[in-house]
C-alpha positions, 0 to 999 in steps of 0.5 A: 138691841133691847134689854128685857126683864126676866124670861120671855113671854113665850119660850117657843123656838127657844133652846131647852138649855135656855128655858132651863136657865130661866127656870133655874134663875126664877126658882132662886128668885134671881132678877135678871135682864136678857137681850135677844141677838143674832149668833155672836160669831165675831167681836163686832157682834159681841161689842154690840151686845155689850153696848146694850148691856152697858146701857143699864 
């Protein structure tokens, strides 16, 4: 799993609420990191997502 700085280059296929979140953070000048991952339906997936975030 890879961490990215800021919004994705393309918002094609993204949920409207995800795009609004990027717009909001960008409008406030807040820097952020994101990762793309499969739906987190269980603790195993959440643990993998958390491991990517801890690598910062």
